[in-house]
N, C-alpha and C positions, 0 to 999 in steps of 0.2 A: 602461524596458528591460523586456523581457519574459522572465520567469523559469518555466520549464516543467519543472524537474528540482530536488528536493532531497534530502538525506540528514538524517535526525532522528533523536534517541535519545528513546526513550518508556519510561518506568517507572511501574509502578503503585503505589500505595501499600502499605506495609506493612500486616499486619494487626496490630489490637493484642493485646497480650498478656492472658492470662487472669491472674484473680488467685487467690491461696491466701487464704482469710481464713473467719472463724467468725463467728459469732453472739456477740455479748458484750452481753447485756440482764440488767437487775437480776434479773428474776424467772424467768431462763431459763439455770440452772447448767449446765447440757450442751447447749450450743447447738450446731447441726451446721454444715456448712459452708456458707458464704454468698459464696464469691468467684465474680462474673461472669464471664463470657467477652468477651474482647475482639471490637471490630468489624471488619469487613472494611474493607480499603485501598480507597482509591478507583481508579476504573477511570480509564486515558486513552482517551476517546472521540473518534474524528474524526467530523465534522458538517458534511453539505456546505450551505454557503453561497452563496446563488447572489450576494450582494453581492462576493464574491471571483472574480476571474478570473485571476490569476496567483498563483505561489508565493512572492511576494516575500517575505512575512512571515517566511518561514524563512531567508532570507537574514541577517537579525538575532538570531534566536532558533532554537537549533538543540536544546535539552535540554527536554523538557517530564516532569514528575514530577506525579503526583496525590498529594493528601493522605493521611497514614496513618490509619488505624483507631483509636477511642480505646480505651485500656486498659480493661479490666474493673475494677470495684471491690468493695468489701465489701458487705454487705447485698444481695446477688445482683443487683447493679446491672452491665447489660451495656454496653458500650461503644459508643459511637455509630459509625456507618459513616463510613468518611472520603470526603471531598466528591471527585466525579468531576471529572475535567479535561476540559472541553470544548474542542476543538482545531477552529477552522474552515479548511475547505479548499473549493476551488471545484469546480463541478461537471465532471466528466470526470477528477477524479484516479483513478490507478492506484497501489495500494499493493502493495510487494513487500518481502520480507525481504532486508536489504543482505546478510547471509552466504550465503545460499542461493539468492536470486534468485525464492524461490518467490511466486506469486502470492498476496495474502490479501485483496484486495477490490478491488472496482471501483466507485466512488461515482460514480453520473451522475445520482441524483433530488435534487432540493431537499429537505433535511430528513434525508436517509437517515444514517444513522448505523452506525458500524463499532468495535467494542471493538478496539483495537490493543494494548492491555497491561493484562490484569486485575489488579485490586489483590489481595495476598495474604488469605487466609483469616485470622480472628482465631483466637487460641488459646482453649481453653477453661479455664474457672475450675474450682475444685476441687468446685464443685456437681455438674459433670457426672461427676465421676469416683466420687460416691457410690454405693454397692452394699448390698444386705443385708448382706454379710459385710464391706465396708469403710464403717465409717458416719462416720468422721473423715480421710478423704484429705487428705495434706499434700501435693497437686502440684497442678500446672498445666502449662498449654503456653504458649509464646511464639507471637506472631503470625508467620506466614510472610512472607517478602519477596514483593513483588510482582512480576509478569512485567517482563523489561525486554530491550530487543531496539534496534537498529538496523534501521529502515526507510528505505527509497527510495520518494520521493513522485514520479510522473511524472504531468504535465497532459497529457491528449491533448484538445485541442479538439471539443465537442461540434456537429458541423456537419453538415448533409444533404447539402451538396455541396463540393468541394472542388477548387479551381482548380489546375491544374497546368500546369507548362511550364518551358521555358527562360528565363532573366533576359531581361527587356526583350521578352517576349512579348506582354504587355499584360494580365496579370493584375489587377494592381492598377487599372487603369483601366477594366476591365471592373466589377470590384466596385464602383467609385466610381459608374459610370455606372447601377448598378441599385439601390443601396442608400445608405444615409445614412451610410456609413464612409468616413473620410476618410484613406485612407493616401497616404502620401507617393509621389508620382510624379514620375520623371526618367528620363532618356535615358541610364542608365550600369547596369551589373549591381550587382545586391544593393541596390538601393535600398529594398526592402522588407527590413527587417532582422528582422520579427517577424511571426506571422500576424495577419491581419485579417479580423475577421466583419463581417457584415452581414445584415439581414433583408431578403429580396427578398419583396415582395408582387406578384403578377400574377393578373389577374382574380380570383376567389374564393381563391385558394391562396397560402399563404406559407411560407417555407423560409429557412434559415440556409445563409448562402455563406461559404466562407473562400477567400482565396488564400494557397496554400501557398509560402514563397519557398525559393529557396536551392538548387534541384534543376539540378544540372549530371553530368557525367560523374565518378564516383567519389564521389557523394552518401551512398550507402550506407556508405562507409569513413570519412565525415565531410568530404569535401572541398567547399568552398564553406561553404553551411551547413545543407546537407542532412540530417547527421546528428542536428542540433538539432531540425529541423522535418519530418521524415519520418514520425514517430511521429503527427503531427495527421492523415494522411491515412487511418490506420487506421478511425476512426470513421465516416467519411464514407460513404454509401450511392452514390453517384455521383460520377464524376469529369467536369469540363469540361478537356478537354485544349488549352490555347492553342498555337497555332502561329504562329508568327513569319511572317507572308507576305512580308517583307524578306529573309528569311534564305536563305543559299545553296542549302540543303535542309532543308526541314523536316520532310520525313518521316524525315532520319537524325536530327533532334532527337526526333522522335516516338519512334524506337526507342530512343535514349539513356536518355528518360526512363523508359521502360517497363521498360528493363532495371535501372535503379537501384531502381525498384518491386518487381520480382521478386528481385533480390538481398538488397533490406532485409527484405521479408516477401513470400513468393510468393503470398499471398491477395490483396495489393495489385492485383498485374497481372491478377487476375480479376475486378475489379470493372469494372460497365459504365462505359463513357466516350463521351462526346461530341466529337468531334474539331472542333475550330473552329479555321478559319483566319482569324486577324486581319489588319487593317490593309487592310481592301479599299479605304479611300481612296487608296492608293498603287498606282497602275497596275500595276507589277510583279508585284505580289502574285496577280493572277489566273492567271499563268503556273502557278502549283502548283496552282490549283483542281482541274483534272482528275485529277491524281494524287491528291490527297487525298481526294477521292471514291471512287477506285478501291481507296486503301488501307481506306477506312471499310467499304465493301461488304464487302471480304475478311474483315473481322472480326467482320460484322454491326453496326458499330456505326452511329448516326445521324452526319450532319457538316452544318457549318453554315459560313457565309461572311459574316462580320461586319466592322464597323468599330466598335472597342469607342470611339474617339475620337469619332466621329460619330454614334453609335448607330444605324447603317445595321444592320438584322438583329438589333439586340440584343432587342428586345420580342419576336420571333418564338423565339429562341433561348431565353429564359426560361420561355416557353411549353412549349416542349420538355422543359426541364428539369422543370417542375411534372408536365408528363405522366408522363416515365419515373419519376420519384420516387413517383408514385400508383400505379406498377405494382410497385413495389420492396418487400420485406419490411421491416418495422420492425428496425433493428438491435438485436442482443441483447447484454447486458453481458458482459464476460469471465468466466469461470467462475474461481472461485479454487482454487487447488490444494488437493486434499483429501489431507492426511497420512496414510500407511500406517505404522499402528504395529506391530512385530512383538514377539514375545515377549523380544526383547534389549533393547527399549527401554520393558519394563513398570517400574514402581517396585520390583518383587522382584528384579530385575537386579543385580548387582553386581561389581566385580572387586577381587580383592587382588593387589597387587604390592611385592616385597620391594625396598627401596631402599637405600642406605647409611645413610640418616638413620632408617631405620624401616619400617615396614609399613603401605601405603597402601592405603585401604578407598574406592572411588568407586562412587557409583550414584546415581539419582534418589530412590530410597527411603531411602538412607543421609543423603543430604543434607538431605531432608525432615525426618527424625528429629533430625539433629543440632541445625537450626534450630529445632524448637519445643521441643526439651527445656531446661528450667532445670536447668543442670548444677552449680549449687549448693543445689539441693532433694534431700535423699538419696531420699526417694520417687521422684521423677522421673528419677534416675539407675537406681534399680533398675527401674523400668519401661522404660527406654530399655534397660536389658542385657537384659530378657525379648524385647523386640522384635528385637534384634540376635540372640538366640539362635533365634527364630522363624524370622528371614529365613535364617538358616544362618550368618549373618557370623562368628559365634565358631567355629563349627566349621570354618570356611574358613581362618581363621586359624590355627587349632591345626594342620590339615592341612599349612600354610605353614612351620610350624616356630616360631612365635612362642614365646618364652620370658619367665617373670617378669624384669620390669626393661626389657623392650623397649619400644620407643616403638611405638604405633599411631596413624596419622593417619586419622580418619573425616571425611573431606571435609576441613575447615578447622579441624576440633577436634584437638588433641595430646593424647593420653593415654596413659598409662603400663599395660602389661599385670601383673596382679597374680596373676593365676591359675597 
């Protein structure tokens, strides 16, 4: 079974907590702070491994979490970095954010990597808070949680040439006749239930060719097998459009397939095509050859008349394919979407909302502060209050009408207003 689509959850490791500790040595009666900082959590990293050719492994496992960083310790010992989690994916994997659909990465080269979920930074130990006026700080920071998100993985086969056409046009027969690929071949629709790839060697050239199954009218909406496999056409540089010589109207089939390509992705219909009228070994097929040639000339496409079954004209066709590929530019990987940040999305932005259960404060910076603060350390709480004052959160709460005894929710933290 060919799996070319998967949805998985990835989560970076949490950063280790910083430590609050002091030197306790026999001949150092006034030892200073000695709490080390926590280590960064591990990243979740996608790695292109050519040994994989489907996304089947993600059918069995859908959650991937990296290890947390180690906590800081006394004697200024720093916590170790959490181990990164390496997730292998096949070449041609496109990564998208499941919530927004934004393109995150296009992984095509063997060995290519992409950090899909960063580990959280480690919290600072009390050594980091020592200053000339604060010689013995009794506070530290907790490590931050790692990034987490659901992502979509799509596999788009990396082939130079895609063979397209109606079912039974002879796509698999052509691929089998020119490569070592062994696709299933039979005289009924949708014999091919998955794309097949093969390497073609002609003269001093070689290229990868794939037959793309399931293209019928309505394919762009999922009819037949089209919606599953149209994405595999997107990476190809050249299309070999197989026309069934025994069809009542091969050119009508040609128009149907191209309409589906255009509806799925307008750029697909702009790709160079070679029109190939197949089944030359059937006498009635010759009746369509003049019309096919005229159509090809109208579109400035080359055309060939072959028999994939007997290989009549196939060698000449492969030479033509190699020649056209040499004229076409190499494909460019998809460009990831670059997020545009505004002031509203900055860490200093927050909202205050009065609800029946209390006042709710939300914001990126607020969540970060809550996650980092040791709320059972008086000095850490005092520092958090100063930061909230600096951010303008406390002033905003007063303006909203907060009174002593009211409940205030800082992200997920519930507190009582006492001023």
